[in-house]
C-alpha positions in Angstrom: 0.0 0.0 0.0 1.2 3.5 -0.9 0.3 6.3 1.6 0.5 9.9 0.7 -0.3 13.2 2.4 -1.5 16.0 0.1 -1.5 19.5 1.5 -3.8 21.8 -0.4 -4.4 25.5 -0.8 -7.8 26.2 -2.1 -10.2 29.1 -2.8 -11.4 30.2 0.6 -15.1 30.2 -0.3 -14.8 26.6 -1.7 -13.1 24.9 1.2 -16.2 22.8 2.3 -17.2 22.0 -1.3 -13.7 20.9 -2.3 -13.3 18.8 0.9 -16.5 17.0 0.1 -15.5 16.4 -3.5 -12.1 15.1 -2.4 -13.7 12.7 0.1 -15.6 11.1 -2.8 -12.5 10.3 -4.8 -11.4 6.7 -4.8 -8.1 6.4 -2.9 -8.6 9.4 -0.6 -9.4 8.0 2.7 -9.7 11.2 4.8 -9.8 15.0 4.3 -9.2 17.5 7.1 -9.7 21.2 7.2 -6.7 22.6 9.0 -5.2 25.8 10.3 -1.9 27.2 9.2 -0.3 27.5 5.8 -2.7 25.1 4.1 -6.5 24.8 3.9 -7.0 21.1 3.5 -5.0 17.9 4.1 -6.0 14.7 2.2 -4.7 11.3 3.2 -4.3 9.0 0.2 -4.1 5.2 0.4 -3.7 3.4 -2.9 -2.2 0.1 -4.1 0.6 1.5 -6.3 2.6 4.6 -7.2 0.9 4.5 -10.6 -2.5 4.9 -8.9 -1.1 7.8 -6.8 0.3 9.4 -10.0 -3.1 9.1 -11.7 -4.9 10.6 -8.7 -2.6 13.6 -8.4 -1.9 14.4 -12.0 -5.2 13.5 -13.6 -7.9 13.6 -11.0 -7.0 16.5 -8.7 -6.4 18.8 -11.6 -10.1 18.5 -12.5 -11.2 19.8 -9.1 -12.1 23.5 -9.6 -10.8 25.7 -6.9 -7.5 24.0 -5.9 -4.8 26.6 -6.2 -1.7 24.6 -5.1 -0.8 21.1 -3.8 2.2 19.7 -2.0 2.3 15.9 -2.1 4.3 13.9 0.4 5.0 10.2 0.1 5.0 8.3 3.4 8.0 5.9 3.8 6.9 4.1 6.9 4.0 4.2 9.3 4.5 4.3 13.1 1.3 3.4 14.7 -0.2 1.1 17.3 -3.1 0.4 14.9 -2.9 -2.1 12.1 -3.3 0.4 9.3 -3.0 -2.2 6.6 -6.0 -4.2 8.0 -8.0 -1.0 8.6 -7.7 0.2 5.0 -7.4 -3.0 3.1 -9.2 -3.0 -0.2 
């Protein structure tokens, strides 16, 4: 499983709408509205880097109102929870 964290700057008046749109996209498991330098944080869990690439370069660009994204690829998860079992497809 590939896990990625996507930080998003979006149009201020569209934060709620964009968050809802993102939460409907296959592969995005969670979307958070946050304080600080970004407006939204999306947690992505997909099977492969190709699926992540598709999501970032082909799907997110179609969401109107996203101004900027920063995508971080997770190397290793440190958790007391079995994340693989929780998010298995």
